[in-house]
Every structure is written in C-alpha cells, then in structure tokens.
VOPAGU-2260 file (C-alpha; in pm, 1 decimal, decimal comma):
REM VOPAGU-2260
SITE   aa  ch    i         X         Y         Z
SITE  UNK   A    0     360,9   -1569,1    -498,1
SITE  UNK   A    1     167,8   -1394,3    -223,6
SITE  UNK   A    2    -189,9   -1495,8    -135,6
SITE  UNK   A    3    -314,9   -1157,0    -274,8
SITE  UNK   A    4    -126,5   -1219,1    -604,5
SITE  UNK   A    5    -270,3   -1565,6    -627,2
SITE  UNK   A    6    -625,4   -1436,3    -557,6
SITE  UNK   A    7    -580,8   -1157,0    -824,1
SITE  UNK   A    8    -461,5   -1419,7   -1073,6
SITE  UNK   A    9    -758,9   -1642,6   -1012,0
SITE  UNK   A   10    -994,4   -1349,9   -1031,8
SITE  UNK   A   11    -852,0   -1248,3   -1366,7
SITE  UNK   A   12    -882,0   -1608,1   -1489,6
SITE  UNK   A   13   -1251,3   -1611,1   -1384,1
SITE  UNK   A   14   -1316,5   -1278,8   -1559,1
SITE  UNK   A   15   -1135,1   -1414,7   -1875,2
SITE  UNK   A   16   -1351,6   -1728,9   -1860,9
SITE  UNK   A   17   -1677,6   -1530,8   -1819,1
SITE  UNK   A   18   -1583,5   -1302,4   -2106,2
SITE  UNK   A   19   -1517,8   -1604,4   -2321,3
SITE  UNK   A   20   -1850,4   -1759,0   -2234,8
SITE  UNK   A   21   -2028,6   -1430,5   -2288,8
SITE  UNK   A   22   -1860,7   -1345,4   -2620,8
SITE  UNK   A   23   -2068,8   -1590,4   -2833,7
SITE  UNK   A   24   -2278,4   -1908,7   -2790,4
SITE  UNK   A   25   -2080,4   -2181,8   -2633,3
SITE  UNK   A   26   -2150,9   -2550,1   -2565,6
SITE  UNK   A   27   -2049,9   -2771,1   -2280,1
SITE  UNK   A   28   -1809,9   -2942,8   -2520,0
SITE  UNK   A   29   -1657,6   -2602,0   -2622,8
SITE  UNK   A   30   -1604,1   -2512,1   -2252,1
SITE  UNK   A   31   -1451,8   -2848,6   -2164,9
SITE  UNK   A   32   -1219,0   -2841,9   -2462,9
SITE  UNK   A   33   -1102,3   -2490,6   -2406,6
SITE  UNK   A   34   -1100,4   -2469,9   -2023,4
SITE  UNK   A   35   -1011,9   -2821,0   -1896,7
SITE  UNK   A   36    -766,8   -2819,6   -1619,7
SITE  UNK   A   37    -551,1   -3090,4   -1465,2
SITE  UNK   A   38    -488,1   -2859,4   -1168,3
SITE  UNK   A   39    -745,0   -2901,0    -886,9
SITE  UNK   A   40    -662,9   -2550,8    -755,4
SITE  UNK   A   41    -796,4   -2379,6   -1069,4
SITE  UNK   A   42   -1120,0   -2541,3   -1175,8
SITE  UNK   A   43   -1258,2   -2220,5   -1328,3
SITE  UNK   A   44   -1556,6   -2390,1   -1492,1
SITE  UNK   A   45   -1667,1   -2568,4   -1175,5
SITE  UNK   A   46   -1612,6   -2251,9    -967,1
SITE  UNK   A   47   -1823,4   -2047,4   -1204,9
SITE  UNK   A   48   -2100,1   -2309,1   -1200,6
SITE  UNK   A   49   -2099,2   -2344,0    -828,0
SITE  UNK   A   50   -2093,2   -1968,9    -777,1
SITE  UNK   A   51   -2399,6   -1919,0    -999,5
SITE  UNK   A   52   -2205,6   -1729,9   -1263,7
SITE  UNK   A   53   -2286,4   -1968,7   -1550,7
SITE  UNK   A   54   -2560,5   -2210,8   -1629,7
SITE  UNK   A   55   -2595,3   -2518,7   -1846,4
SITE  UNK   A   56   -2902,6   -2543,4   -2060,9
SITE  UNK   A   57   -3084,3   -2846,3   -2193,9
SITE  UNK   A   58   -2993,0   -3063,0   -2494,8
SITE  UNK   A   59   -3020,5   -3431,3   -2559,9
SITE  UNK   A   60   -2648,8   -3487,6   -2529,9
SITE  UNK   A   61   -2440,8   -3313,2   -2262,9
SITE  UNK   A   62   -2176,9   -3201,3   -2506,5
SITE  UNK   A   63   -2436,8   -3003,7   -2699,7
SITE  UNK   A   64   -2585,7   -2826,0   -2394,2
SITE  UNK   A   65   -2547,7   -2450,3   -2410,6
SITE  UNK   A   66   -2336,8   -2281,3   -2149,7
SITE  UNK   A   67   -2424,4   -1915,3   -2076,8
SITE  UNK   A   68   -2378,0   -1641,1   -1819,4
SITE  UNK   A   69   -2634,3   -1598,3   -1547,4
SITE  UNK   A   70   -2739,0   -1247,6   -1443,3
SITE  UNK   A   71   -2482,8   -1271,7   -1165,4
SITE  UNK   A   72   -2209,8   -1364,9   -1414,2
SITE  UNK   A   73   -2305,5   -1073,2   -1632,2
SITE  UNK   A   74   -2292,6    -838,3   -1338,3
SITE  UNK   A   75   -1956,6    -961,5   -1227,3
SITE  UNK   A   76   -1816,2    -942,3   -1576,8
SITE  UNK   A   77   -1940,3    -584,6   -1617,9
SITE  UNK   A   78   -1752,0    -484,3   -1303,0
SITE  UNK   A   79   -2055,0    -431,3   -1080,4
SITE  UNK   A   80   -2062,1    -561,0    -725,1
SITE  UNK   A   81   -2297,0    -849,0    -653,1
SITE  UNK   A   82   -2540,1    -815,2    -366,6
SITE  UNK   A   83   -2522,5   -1120,3    -134,9
C-alpha cells in the first residue's frame, strides 16, 4: 500500500470515527468498546483527542464521561478546512 493510500485510509477512518461520535451522545465506555485498537499505528481515539477534534466531559466515573466533537471536529467532519 502506498503512503498516499495509507493516509487516505487513516483519514477515512478518522472521519468515520468523528461521524460516529457526532451521531448521538456517546460515553468514554462506548468509544473504548467500539473503537479499541491493538494496533499502535491506528489509535483513532487518541489521535482525535490529541488533535483537538473530540473532548471528554466530566462525570464521576471515567466510563460515564461524555465524549463529543469539538468545534474543530465538527468543522473537519463537515468537510471544511481548519485554520491553523
């Protein structure tokens, strides 16, 4: 697989993840159960969090904390370009 193909695949995976997060209320447990990865090359949850595309809200227990799109995540998902 070429580097460009790999990048396109990862980008599609990120957009799929952001769409999943944005489609209805999700918790940290939901995200971990649905998007866990044993492959360190594709940590979509961690990449989205580090990139400021998602945020984790507050709750007493981490599993119950809401995970939602940030404004940057919403912009990326809608196909707009983000200003850096």
